[in-house]
Biopython code that builds the backbone (N, CA, C, O; Angstrom):
import numpy as np
from Bio.PDB.StructureBuilder import StructureBuilder

atoms = [
    (1, "MET", "N", (-28.098, -52.108, -12.747)),
    (1, "MET", "CA", (-29.514, -51.949, -13.000)),
    (1, "MET", "C", (-29.977, -52.986, -14.017)),
    (1, "MET", "O", (-29.233, -53.373, -14.918)),
    (2, "ASP", "N", (-31.195, -53.418, -13.855)),
    (2, "ASP", "CA", (-31.821, -54.338, -14.795)),
    (2, "ASP", "C", (-32.451, -53.519, -15.925)),
    (2, "ASP", "O", (-33.334, -52.695, -15.688)),
    (3, "LEU", "N", (-31.992, -53.752, -17.136)),
    (3, "LEU", "CA", (-32.445, -52.968, -18.282)),
    (3, "LEU", "C", (-33.951, -53.102, -18.507)),
    (3, "LEU", "O", (-34.632, -52.107, -18.756)),
    (4, "ASP", "N", (-34.470, -54.324, -18.419)),
    (4, "ASP", "CA", (-35.909, -54.523, -18.636)),
    (4, "ASP", "C", (-36.741, -53.773, -17.599)),
    (4, "ASP", "O", (-37.762, -53.174, -17.934)),
    (5, "ALA", "N", (-36.312, -53.806, -16.360)),
    (5, "ALA", "CA", (-37.028, -53.085, -15.304)),
    (5, "ALA", "C", (-36.935, -51.576, -15.524)),
    (5, "ALA", "O", (-37.906, -50.856, -15.291)),
    (6, "PHE", "N", (-35.789, -51.102, -15.965)),
    (6, "PHE", "CA", (-35.592, -49.681, -16.247)),
    (6, "PHE", "C", (-36.539, -49.217, -17.357)),
    (6, "PHE", "O", (-37.195, -48.183, -17.234)),
    (7, "VAL", "N", (-36.601, -49.994, -18.438)),
    (7, "VAL", "CA", (-37.488, -49.649, -19.554)),
    (7, "VAL", "C", (-38.940, -49.664, -19.094)),
    (7, "VAL", "O", (-39.707, -48.757, -19.418)),
    (8, "ALA", "N", (-39.315, -50.686, -18.346)),
    (8, "ALA", "CA", (-40.704, -50.769, -17.857)),
    (8, "ALA", "C", (-41.052, -49.590, -16.955)),
    (8, "ALA", "O", (-42.176, -49.089, -16.991)),
    (9, "ALA", "N", (-40.096, -49.150, -16.152)),
    (9, "ALA", "CA", (-40.346, -48.047, -15.221)),
    (9, "ALA", "C", (-40.507, -46.704, -15.926)),
    (9, "ALA", "O", (-41.176, -45.812, -15.403)),
    (10, "HIS", "N", (-39.907, -46.548, -17.100)),
    (10, "HIS", "CA", (-39.893, -45.241, -17.757)),
    (10, "HIS", "C", (-40.605, -45.192, -19.112)),
    (10, "HIS", "O", (-40.679, -44.131, -19.732)),
    (11, "ALA", "N", (-41.120, -46.312, -19.566)),
    (11, "ALA", "CA", (-41.754, -46.373, -20.892)),
    (11, "ALA", "C", (-42.908, -45.384, -21.039)),
    (11, "ALA", "O", (-43.064, -44.776, -22.098)),
    (12, "ALA", "N", (-43.706, -45.218, -20.011)),
    (12, "ALA", "CA", (-44.850, -44.293, -20.100)),
    (12, "ALA", "C", (-44.378, -42.850, -20.267)),
    (12, "ALA", "O", (-44.983, -42.084, -21.015)),
    (13, "GLU", "N", (-43.299, -42.476, -19.575)),
    (13, "GLU", "CA", (-42.751, -41.126, -19.725)),
    (13, "GLU", "C", (-42.246, -40.904, -21.155)),
    (13, "GLU", "O", (-42.482, -39.852, -21.749)),
    (14, "TRP", "N", (-41.552, -41.902, -21.694)),
    (14, "TRP", "CA", (-41.015, -41.774, -23.043)),
    (14, "TRP", "C", (-42.143, -41.703, -24.084)),
    (14, "TRP", "O", (-42.048, -40.973, -25.070)),
    (15, "GLN", "N", (-43.198, -42.469, -23.845)),
    (15, "GLN", "CA", (-44.333, -42.426, -24.757)),
    (15, "GLN", "C", (-45.002, -41.048, -24.713)),
    (15, "GLN", "O", (-45.368, -40.502, -25.754)),
    (16, "ARG", "N", (-45.159, -40.498, -23.529)),
    (16, "ARG", "CA", (-45.761, -39.173, -23.397)),
    (16, "ARG", "C", (-44.891, -38.115, -24.055)),
    (16, "ARG", "O", (-45.409, -37.218, -24.721)),
    (17, "LEU", "N", (-43.577, -38.204, -23.880)),
    (17, "LEU", "CA", (-42.670, -37.259, -24.529)),
    (17, "LEU", "C", (-42.793, -37.368, -26.038)),
    (17, "LEU", "O", (-42.781, -36.353, -26.735)),
    (18, "ASP", "N", (-42.909, -38.576, -26.548)),
    (18, "ASP", "CA", (-43.073, -38.776, -27.985)),
    (18, "ASP", "C", (-44.361, -38.116, -28.477)),
    (18, "ASP", "O", (-44.380, -37.515, -29.551)),
    (19, "GLN", "N", (-45.428, -38.226, -27.702)),
    (19, "GLN", "CA", (-46.696, -37.576, -28.065)),
    (19, "GLN", "C", (-46.536, -36.059, -28.089)),
    (19, "GLN", "O", (-47.001, -35.400, -29.018)),
    (20, "LEU", "N", (-45.886, -35.508, -27.078)),
    (20, "LEU", "CA", (-45.712, -34.057, -27.006)),
    (20, "LEU", "C", (-44.797, -33.542, -28.110)),
    (20, "LEU", "O", (-44.928, -32.393, -28.531)),
    (21, "ALA", "N", (-43.876, -34.372, -28.581)),
    (21, "ALA", "CA", (-42.937, -33.958, -29.619)),
    (21, "ALA", "C", (-43.531, -34.063, -31.018)),
    (21, "ALA", "O", (-42.897, -33.663, -31.994)),
    (22, "SER", "N", (-44.737, -34.597, -31.120)),
    (22, "SER", "CA", (-45.390, -34.706, -32.421)),
    (22, "SER", "C", (-45.694, -33.316, -32.958)),
    (22, "SER", "O", (-45.872, -32.371, -32.189)),
    (23, "PRO", "N", (-45.752, -33.195, -34.285)),
    (23, "PRO", "CA", (-46.051, -31.876, -34.861)),
    (23, "PRO", "C", (-47.368, -31.317, -34.337)),
    (23, "PRO", "O", (-48.341, -32.044, -34.137)),
    (24, "GLY", "N", (-47.370, -30.045, -34.128)),
    (24, "GLY", "CA", (-48.563, -29.362, -33.635)),
    (24, "GLY", "C", (-48.188, -28.346, -32.580)),
    (24, "GLY", "O", (-47.083, -28.353, -32.037)),
    (25, "ARG", "N", (-49.112, -27.498, -32.313)),
    (25, "ARG", "CA", (-48.887, -26.432, -31.342)),
    (25, "ARG", "C", (-49.133, -26.957, -29.932)),
    (25, "ARG", "O", (-50.094, -27.687, -29.691)),
    (26, "LEU", "N", (-48.259, -26.581, -29.007)),
    (26, "LEU", "CA", (-48.383, -27.009, -27.618)),
    (26, "LEU", "C", (-48.951, -25.884, -26.761)),
    (26, "LEU", "O", (-48.650, -24.709, -26.971)),
    (27, "SER", "N", (-49.770, -26.265, -25.802)),
    (27, "SER", "CA", (-50.223, -25.284, -24.819)),
    (27, "SER", "C", (-49.052, -24.998, -23.881)),
    (27, "SER", "O", (-48.035, -25.691, -23.920)),
    (28, "GLY", "N", (-49.199, -23.990, -23.053)),
    (28, "GLY", "CA", (-48.142, -23.660, -22.101)),
    (28, "GLY", "C", (-47.835, -24.810, -21.162)),
    (28, "GLY", "O", (-46.669, -25.106, -20.901)),
    (29, "SER", "N", (-48.871, -25.461, -20.655)),
    (29, "SER", "CA", (-48.640, -26.580, -19.735)),
    (29, "SER", "C", (-48.027, -27.774, -20.454)),
    (29, "SER", "O", (-47.212, -28.490, -19.871)),
    (30, "ASP", "N", (-48.404, -28.003, -21.716)),
    (30, "ASP", "CA", (-47.795, -29.083, -22.492)),
    (30, "ASP", "C", (-46.319, -28.790, -22.766)),
    (30, "ASP", "O", (-45.481, -29.690, -22.707)),
    (31, "ALA", "N", (-46.011, -27.542, -23.062)),
    (31, "ALA", "CA", (-44.609, -27.167, -23.294)),
    (31, "ALA", "C", (-43.783, -27.360, -22.029)),
    (31, "ALA", "O", (-42.651, -27.837, -22.095)),
    (32, "ASP", "N", (-44.336, -26.994, -20.887)),
    (32, "ASP", "CA", (-43.645, -27.213, -19.615)),
    (32, "ASP", "C", (-43.413, -28.701, -19.372)),
    (32, "ASP", "O", (-42.338, -29.112, -18.937)),
    (33, "GLU", "N", (-44.430, -29.494, -19.660)),
    (33, "GLU", "CA", (-44.304, -30.944, -19.481)),
    (33, "GLU", "C", (-43.257, -31.513, -20.431)),
    (33, "GLU", "O", (-42.469, -32.376, -20.042)),
    (34, "LEU", "N", (-43.243, -31.033, -21.674)),
    (34, "LEU", "CA", (-42.251, -31.489, -22.640)),
    (34, "LEU", "C", (-40.840, -31.228, -22.130)),
    (34, "LEU", "O", (-39.982, -32.107, -22.211)),
    (35, "ILE", "N", (-40.595, -30.043, -21.611)),
    (35, "ILE", "CA", (-39.263, -29.699, -21.104)),
    (35, "ILE", "C", (-38.898, -30.578, -19.909)),
    (35, "ILE", "O", (-37.763, -31.045, -19.809)),
    (36, "GLN", "N", (-39.832, -30.802, -19.019)),
    (36, "GLN", "CA", (-39.575, -31.652, -17.855)),
    (36, "GLN", "C", (-39.247, -33.081, -18.285)),
    (36, "GLN", "O", (-38.291, -33.678, -17.789)),
    (37, "LEU", "N", (-40.029, -33.619, -19.195)),
    (37, "LEU", "CA", (-39.785, -34.981, -19.670)),
    (37, "LEU", "C", (-38.505, -35.067, -20.506)),
    (37, "LEU", "O", (-37.816, -36.087, -20.483)),
    (38, "TYR", "N", (-38.191, -34.006, -21.237)),
    (38, "TYR", "CA", (-36.936, -33.956, -21.992)),
    (38, "TYR", "C", (-35.746, -34.096, -21.038)),
    (38, "TYR", "O", (-34.825, -34.874, -21.286)),
    (39, "ARG", "N", (-35.781, -33.342, -19.962)),
    (39, "ARG", "CA", (-34.677, -33.389, -18.992)),
    (39, "ARG", "C", (-34.554, -34.771, -18.357)),
    (39, "ARG", "O", (-33.451, -35.297, -18.206)),
    (40, "ARG", "N", (-35.685, -35.352, -17.987)),
    (40, "ARG", "CA", (-35.655, -36.697, -17.395)),
    (40, "ARG", "C", (-35.096, -37.715, -18.381)),
    (40, "ARG", "O", (-34.278, -38.565, -18.027)),
    (41, "THR", "N", (-35.557, -37.610, -19.629)),
    (41, "THR", "CA", (-35.111, -38.566, -20.644)),
    (41, "THR", "C", (-33.635, -38.392, -20.954)),
    (41, "THR", "O", (-32.952, -39.379, -21.223)),
    (42, "ALA", "N", (-33.127, -37.182, -20.926)),
    (42, "ALA", "CA", (-31.692, -36.961, -21.105)),
    (42, "ALA", "C", (-30.907, -37.646, -19.985)),
    (42, "ALA", "O", (-29.846, -38.221, -20.224)),
    (43, "THR", "N", (-31.433, -37.580, -18.774)),
    (43, "THR", "CA", (-30.802, -38.284, -17.650)),
    (43, "THR", "C", (-30.872, -39.786, -17.863)),
    (43, "THR", "O", (-29.903, -40.498, -17.597)),
    (44, "HIS", "N", (-32.010, -40.272, -18.342)),
    (44, "HIS", "CA", (-32.153, -41.703, -18.617)),
    (44, "HIS", "C", (-31.129, -42.147, -19.663)),
    (44, "HIS", "O", (-30.511, -43.202, -19.523)),
    (45, "LEU", "N", (-30.951, -41.344, -20.705)),
    (45, "LEU", "CA", (-29.975, -41.686, -21.738)),
    (45, "LEU", "C", (-28.569, -41.753, -21.149)),
    (45, "LEU", "O", (-27.807, -42.664, -21.472)),
    (46, "ALA", "N", (-28.224, -40.814, -20.301)),
    (46, "ALA", "CA", (-26.905, -40.825, -19.674)),
    (46, "ALA", "C", (-26.715, -42.091, -18.833)),
    (46, "ALA", "O", (-25.637, -42.684, -18.832)),
    (47, "LEU", "N", (-27.759, -42.495, -18.125)),
    (47, "LEU", "CA", (-27.679, -43.721, -17.332)),
    (47, "LEU", "C", (-27.493, -44.945, -18.216)),
    (47, "LEU", "O", (-26.680, -45.818, -17.915)),
    (48, "VAL", "N", (-28.239, -45.004, -19.294)),
    (48, "VAL", "CA", (-28.119, -46.136, -20.220)),
    (48, "VAL", "C", (-26.706, -46.193, -20.789)),
    (48, "VAL", "O", (-26.106, -47.266, -20.855)),
    (49, "GLN", "N", (-26.181, -45.061, -21.194)),
    (49, "GLN", "CA", (-24.859, -45.037, -21.800)),
    (49, "GLN", "C", (-23.753, -45.392, -20.812)),
    (49, "GLN", "O", (-22.750, -45.992, -21.199)),
    (50, "SER", "N", (-23.923, -45.030, -19.548)),
    (50, "SER", "CA", (-22.841, -45.237, -18.592)),
    (50, "SER", "C", (-22.960, -46.531, -17.779)),
    (50, "SER", "O", (-21.945, -47.129, -17.424)),
    (51, "ARG", "N", (-24.174, -46.963, -17.485)),
    (51, "ARG", "CA", (-24.328, -48.094, -16.570)),
    (51, "ARG", "C", (-24.811, -49.379, -17.211)),
    (51, "ARG", "O", (-24.541, -50.468, -16.704)),
    (52, "MET", "N", (-25.511, -49.264, -18.303)),
    (52, "MET", "CA", (-26.055, -50.458, -18.956)),
    (52, "MET", "C", (-26.079, -50.250, -20.459)),
    (52, "MET", "O", (-27.148, -50.134, -21.057)),
    (53, "PRO", "N", (-24.915, -50.202, -21.065)),
    (53, "PRO", "CA", (-24.839, -49.900, -22.489)),
    (53, "PRO", "C", (-25.742, -50.806, -23.329)),
    (53, "PRO", "O", (-25.575, -52.025, -23.358)),
    (54, "ASP", "N", (-26.676, -50.192, -23.991)),
    (54, "ASP", "CA", (-27.579, -50.891, -24.900)),
    (54, "ASP", "C", (-27.746, -49.986, -26.112)),
    (54, "ASP", "O", (-28.483, -49.001, -26.052)),
    (55, "PRO", "N", (-27.071, -50.306, -27.210)),
    (55, "PRO", "CA", (-27.084, -49.415, -28.379)),
    (55, "PRO", "C", (-28.478, -49.118, -28.930)),
    (55, "PRO", "O", (-28.745, -47.995, -29.357)),
    (56, "SER", "N", (-29.361, -50.104, -28.924)),
    (56, "SER", "CA", (-30.687, -49.845, -29.497)),
    (56, "SER", "C", (-31.510, -48.905, -28.614)),
    (56, "SER", "O", (-32.209, -48.032, -29.130)),
    (57, "LEU", "N", (-31.437, -49.071, -27.305)),
    (57, "LEU", "CA", (-32.158, -48.160, -26.411)),
    (57, "LEU", "C", (-31.537, -46.770, -26.448)),
    (57, "LEU", "O", (-32.253, -45.768, -26.433)),
    (58, "ALA", "N", (-30.221, -46.705, -26.497)),
    (58, "ALA", "CA", (-29.549, -45.402, -26.577)),
    (58, "ALA", "C", (-29.958, -44.676, -27.854)),
    (58, "ALA", "O", (-30.210, -43.472, -27.825)),
    (59, "ALA", "N", (-30.025, -45.388, -28.967)),
    (59, "ALA", "CA", (-30.435, -44.780, -30.238)),
    (59, "ALA", "C", (-31.891, -44.324, -30.175)),
    (59, "ALA", "O", (-32.235, -43.253, -30.675)),
    (60, "ARG", "N", (-32.733, -45.135, -29.566)),
    (60, "ARG", "CA", (-34.150, -44.778, -29.426)),
    (60, "ARG", "C", (-34.316, -43.502, -28.605)),
    (60, "ARG", "O", (-35.055, -42.599, -28.996)),
    (61, "LEU", "N", (-33.632, -43.433, -27.476)),
    (61, "LEU", "CA", (-33.739, -42.251, -26.623)),
    (61, "LEU", "C", (-33.101, -41.031, -27.278)),
    (61, "LEU", "O", (-33.613, -39.920, -27.138)),
    (62, "SER", "N", (-32.000, -41.218, -27.985)),
    (62, "SER", "CA", (-31.359, -40.100, -28.695)),
    (62, "SER", "C", (-32.296, -39.517, -29.744)),
    (62, "SER", "O", (-32.418, -38.298, -29.867)),
    (63, "GLY", "N", (-32.953, -40.383, -30.492)),
    (63, "GLY", "CA", (-33.909, -39.913, -31.495)),
    (63, "GLY", "C", (-35.080, -39.187, -30.871)),
    (63, "GLY", "O", (-35.524, -38.156, -31.377)),
    (64, "LEU", "N", (-35.579, -39.721, -29.776)),
    (64, "LEU", "CA", (-36.681, -39.079, -29.053)),
    (64, "LEU", "C", (-36.267, -37.704, -28.545)),
    (64, "LEU", "O", (-37.041, -36.751, -28.627)),
    (65, "LEU", "N", (-35.060, -37.601, -28.027)),
    (65, "LEU", "CA", (-34.564, -36.312, -27.545)),
    (65, "LEU", "C", (-34.393, -35.317, -28.688)),
    (65, "LEU", "O", (-34.690, -34.133, -28.528)),
    (66, "ALA", "N", (-33.920, -35.785, -29.831)),
    (66, "ALA", "CA", (-33.753, -34.888, -30.977)),
    (66, "ALA", "C", (-35.111, -34.339, -31.438)),
    (66, "ALA", "O", (-35.242, -33.143, -31.697)),
    (67, "ARG", "N", (-36.115, -35.214, -31.538)),
    (67, "ARG", "CA", (-37.455, -34.754, -31.934)),
    (67, "ARG", "C", (-38.040, -33.801, -30.894)),
    (67, "ARG", "O", (-38.685, -32.810, -31.236)),
    (68, "SER", "N", (-37.809, -34.111, -29.643)),
    (68, "SER", "CA", (-38.330, -33.262, -28.561)),
    (68, "SER", "C", (-37.669, -31.896, -28.556)),
    (68, "SER", "O", (-38.331, -30.879, -28.349)),
    (69, "ARG", "N", (-36.370, -31.874, -28.784)),
    (69, "ARG", "CA", (-35.644, -30.600, -28.848)),
    (69, "ARG", "C", (-36.172, -29.754, -29.998)),
    (69, "ARG", "O", (-36.371, -28.549, -29.844)),
    (70, "ALA", "N", (-36.397, -30.374, -31.142)),
    (70, "ALA", "CA", (-36.939, -29.646, -32.290)),
    (70, "ALA", "C", (-38.336, -29.097, -31.979)),
    (70, "ALA", "O", (-38.666, -27.978, -32.371)),
    (71, "ALA", "N", (-39.143, -29.873, -31.286)),
    (71, "ALA", "CA", (-40.484, -29.406, -30.915)),
    (71, "ALA", "C", (-40.409, -28.251, -29.924)),
    (71, "ALA", "O", (-41.211, -27.319, -29.986)),
    (72, "ALA", "N", (-39.452, -28.314, -29.016)),
    (72, "ALA", "CA", (-39.335, -27.283, -27.985)),
    (72, "ALA", "C", (-38.845, -25.958, -28.553)),
    (72, "ALA", "O", (-39.298, -24.895, -28.127)),
    (73, "VAL", "N", (-37.931, -26.013, -29.504)),
    (73, "VAL", "CA", (-37.359, -24.777, -30.034)),
    (73, "VAL", "C", (-37.940, -24.375, -31.375)),
    (73, "VAL", "O", (-37.588, -23.334, -31.929)),
    (74, "GLY", "N", (-38.827, -25.202, -31.890)),
    (74, "GLY", "CA", (-39.500, -24.858, -33.144)),
    (74, "GLY", "C", (-38.658, -25.106, -34.379)),
    (74, "GLY", "O", (-38.974, -24.595, -35.454)),
    (75, "GLY", "N", (-37.599, -25.877, -34.246)),
    (75, "GLY", "CA", (-36.761, -26.172, -35.405)),
    (75, "GLY", "C", (-37.384, -27.209, -36.302)),
    (75, "GLY", "O", (-38.030, -28.140, -35.820)),
    (76, "SER", "N", (-37.203, -27.067, -37.593)),
    (76, "SER", "CA", (-37.713, -28.051, -38.521)),
    (76, "SER", "C", (-36.628, -29.007, -38.978)),
    (76, "SER", "O", (-36.916, -29.999, -39.647)),
    (77, "SER", "N", (-35.399, -28.723, -38.627)),
    (77, "SER", "CA", (-34.292, -29.550, -39.055)),
    (77, "SER", "C", (-33.470, -29.978, -37.858)),
    (77, "SER", "O", (-33.087, -29.163, -37.019)),
    (78, "VAL", "N", (-33.205, -31.271, -37.796)),
    (78, "VAL", "CA", (-32.314, -31.787, -36.772)),
    (78, "VAL", "C", (-30.951, -31.895, -37.411)),
    (78, "VAL", "O", (-30.800, -32.589, -38.416)),
    (79, "GLY", "N", (-29.971, -31.241, -36.869)),
    (79, "GLY", "CA", (-28.649, -31.267, -37.440)),
    (79, "GLY", "C", (-28.092, -29.885, -37.612)),
    (79, "GLY", "O", (-26.897, -29.671, -37.407)),
    (80, "GLY", "N", (-28.919, -28.945, -37.982)),
    (80, "GLY", "CA", (-28.532, -27.558, -37.942)),
    (80, "GLY", "C", (-27.897, -26.953, -39.166)),
    (80, "GLY", "O", (-27.990, -25.737, -39.340)),
    (81, "TRP", "N", (-27.259, -27.716, -40.027)),
    (81, "TRP", "CA", (-26.533, -27.117, -41.142)),
    (81, "TRP", "C", (-27.447, -26.580, -42.233)),
    (81, "TRP", "O", (-27.035, -25.710, -43.000)),
    (82, "SER", "N", (-28.665, -27.071, -42.319)),
    (82, "SER", "CA", (-29.534, -26.659, -43.429)),
    (82, "SER", "C", (-29.894, -25.182, -43.372)),
    (82, "SER", "O", (-30.272, -24.608, -44.393)),
    (83, "SER", "N", (-29.789, -24.562, -42.222)),
    (83, "SER", "CA", (-30.162, -23.146, -42.123)),
    (83, "SER", "C", (-29.019, -22.200, -42.460)),
    (83, "SER", "O", (-29.212, -20.984, -42.499)),
    (84, "LEU", "N", (-27.836, -22.743, -42.704)),
    (84, "LEU", "CA", (-26.672, -21.898, -42.994)),
    (84, "LEU", "C", (-26.598, -21.508, -44.449)),
    (84, "LEU", "O", (-25.676, -20.799, -44.851)),
]
sb = StructureBuilder()
sb.init_structure("model")
sb.init_model(0)
sb.init_chain("A")
sb.init_seg("    ")
for serial, (resi, resn, name, xyz) in enumerate(atoms, 1):
    if name == "N":
        sb.init_residue(resn, " ", resi, " ")
    sb.init_atom(name, np.array(xyz, "f"), 0.0, 1.0, " ", f" {name:<3s}", serial, name[0])
structure = sb.get_structure()
């Protein structure tokens, strides 16, 4: 796969996921969209890691997924140990 073409094909989805993961309350349809885009982006990360290793893109998508997961589950901490 061509990395530049891959990024161009999915950049809008990643930008939308980033918007949905921003602090604030989500409507039901926004929450559904966040989960759908989270799943797609997780697949994109797996593809990047396995077929076209690019550390900066992998780090970018990992960070986006972490913020999205926190938005979806209402967590304020990424990492988990602070609540123990």
